[in-house]
C-alpha positions as CSV (number, residue, x, y, z in Angstrom):
1,M,67.9,-101.1,-50.6
2,N,64.1,-99.4,-51.3
3,E,64.0,-95.5,-52.3
4,L,60.4,-94.6,-50.7
5,E,59.8,-90.9,-50.8
6,V,56.8,-88.7,-49.7
7,F,56.1,-85.2,-50.9
8,N,53.9,-82.5,-49.9
9,E,53.3,-80.4,-52.9
10,T,50.6,-78.2,-50.9
11,N,50.7,-75.2,-48.7
12,D,49.4,-77.0,-46.1
13,E,51.2,-78.3,-42.9
14,I,50.4,-82.1,-42.8
15,C,51.3,-83.9,-39.8
16,E,50.3,-87.1,-41.0
17,I,53.1,-87.3,-43.6
18,N,55.3,-88.7,-41.1
19,E,52.9,-91.7,-40.6
20,L,52.9,-92.1,-44.5
21,K,56.5,-92.3,-44.2
22,K,56.4,-95.1,-42.1
23,L,53.8,-96.9,-43.8
24,L,55.5,-96.8,-47.1
25,P,58.6,-98.9,-45.9
26,Y,55.9,-101.3,-44.2
27,L,54.1,-101.8,-47.3
28,A,57.3,-102.8,-48.9
29,N,58.1,-105.4,-46.4
30,Y,54.5,-106.6,-46.4
31,F,55.1,-107.7,-50.0
32,K,58.5,-108.5,-49.5
33,L,59.8,-106.1,-52.0
34,D,63.4,-104.9,-52.1
35,N,65.4,-102.6,-54.2
36,I,62.2,-100.4,-55.5
37,Y,61.7,-96.9,-56.0
38,T,58.2,-95.2,-55.5
39,S,57.0,-91.6,-54.3
40,V,53.7,-90.6,-52.9
41,I,52.9,-86.9,-53.8
42,I,50.4,-85.0,-51.8
43,V,48.6,-82.5,-53.9
44,D,45.4,-80.4,-53.7
45,N,42.1,-80.6,-55.5
46,N,43.3,-78.4,-58.6
47,K,46.5,-80.4,-59.2
48,I,44.7,-83.7,-58.9
49,H,41.9,-82.6,-61.2
50,Q,44.5,-81.4,-63.9
51,I,46.3,-84.7,-63.5
52,N,43.1,-86.7,-63.8
53,K,42.0,-84.6,-66.7
54,E,45.3,-84.9,-68.7
55,Y,46.1,-88.6,-68.0
56,R,42.6,-90.4,-67.7
57,N,40.4,-88.0,-69.6
58,M,38.1,-87.4,-66.6
59,D,37.1,-83.8,-66.0
60,K,37.1,-84.0,-62.1
61,E,39.0,-84.4,-59.2
62,T,39.5,-87.7,-57.4
63,D,41.1,-89.0,-54.3
64,V,44.2,-91.0,-55.4
65,I,45.9,-91.8,-58.8
66,S,48.6,-94.2,-59.1
67,F,51.2,-94.4,-62.1
68,A,52.3,-97.8,-62.6
69,L,55.5,-97.1,-64.3
70,E,56.4,-101.0,-64.8
71,D,53.6,-100.7,-67.3
72,D,55.6,-98.5,-69.3
73,K,57.7,-100.7,-71.5
74,T,60.1,-97.6,-72.2
75,I,61.7,-97.9,-68.7
76,N,65.1,-99.5,-69.1
77,D,66.0,-102.4,-67.5
78,S,67.7,-101.1,-64.0
79,P,69.0,-102.4,-60.9
80,I,66.1,-100.9,-59.2
81,R,62.5,-101.6,-59.7
82,V,60.7,-98.6,-60.5
83,L,57.0,-99.2,-59.1
84,G,55.5,-95.8,-59.9
85,D,53.9,-92.8,-58.2
86,I,50.9,-92.3,-56.1
87,Y,49.1,-89.0,-56.2
88,I,46.7,-88.1,-53.2
89,S,44.5,-84.9,-52.9
90,I,44.7,-83.5,-49.3
91,D,41.4,-81.9,-49.9
92,K,39.5,-85.1,-51.0
93,A,41.2,-86.9,-48.0
94,K,40.1,-84.3,-45.6
95,E,36.6,-84.7,-47.0
96,Q,36.5,-88.4,-46.9
97,A,37.7,-88.5,-43.4
98,K,35.1,-86.6,-42.3
99,E,32.4,-88.4,-44.4
100,Y,33.5,-91.5,-43.1
101,N,34.1,-90.1,-39.6
102,H,37.6,-91.3,-39.1
103,S,40.8,-89.5,-38.8
104,L,42.5,-87.9,-41.6
105,K,45.6,-90.1,-40.6
106,R,43.3,-93.2,-41.3
107,E,42.4,-91.8,-44.7
108,L,45.7,-90.9,-45.9
109,C,47.0,-94.4,-44.9
110,F,44.0,-96.0,-46.6
111,L,44.5,-93.9,-49.8
112,M,48.2,-94.8,-50.0
113,T,47.8,-98.2,-49.5
114,H,45.0,-98.3,-52.1
115,G,47.4,-96.7,-54.5
116,F,50.3,-98.9,-53.7
117,L,48.2,-101.9,-54.5
118,H,47.5,-100.5,-57.7
119,L,51.2,-100.2,-58.4
120,L,51.6,-103.7,-57.7
121,G,48.7,-104.8,-60.4
122,Y,45.5,-105.0,-58.1
123,D,42.4,-103.4,-59.4
124,H,38.8,-103.4,-58.6
125,M,37.2,-102.7,-62.1
126,K,35.5,-106.2,-61.8
127,K,33.8,-107.6,-58.8
128,E,36.1,-110.6,-58.4
129,D,39.3,-108.2,-58.4
130,E,37.3,-106.0,-55.9
131,E,37.0,-109.0,-53.9
132,I,40.7,-109.7,-53.6
133,M,41.8,-105.8,-53.5
134,F,39.3,-104.4,-50.7
135,P,39.6,-107.2,-48.0
136,L,43.7,-107.0,-48.7
137,Q,43.8,-103.1,-48.1
138,E,41.9,-103.6,-44.9
139,K,44.0,-106.6,-43.7
140,I,47.0,-104.4,-44.1
141,L,45.8,-101.3,-42.5
142,D,44.6,-103.5,-39.5
143,E,47.9,-105.3,-39.0
144,Y,49.6,-101.9,-39.2
145,G,47.3,-100.9,-36.4
146,V,45.5,-97.9,-38.3
147,S,41.7,-99.1,-38.0
148,R,38.6,-97.6,-39.4
149,N,37.9,-96.2,-35.9
150,E,40.9,-93.9,-35.6
């Protein structure tokens, strides 16, 4: 049994939250994950800036930050696998949706998928890792049915 949660910690009404609530179990099934916990938290630019500064020492806002809790060796062995948390800036998502000329739904799904892959250990700091992660996130979104044209 998976425990997958999506929270809106902004003052905005975000209709696309329902899509994220559908995509999250899809991602778990895609990777054949069972008995996991993860949460996605939608925040504004101020909050993600604060998180980015505090935890990554970067004094600016960003679009998505993942905290892979499995990396934390202090987490006890538990019957449930705690993947971690994904923070997404709604402000950045809106900006990027406009910039890339696609829907907010597509951008939020992209950011959540990107963050989820980070929780699973995927990265894009090196070219060879990027060549694995980026096509995989596009493949997942295409198969889910959220194309770039949306």
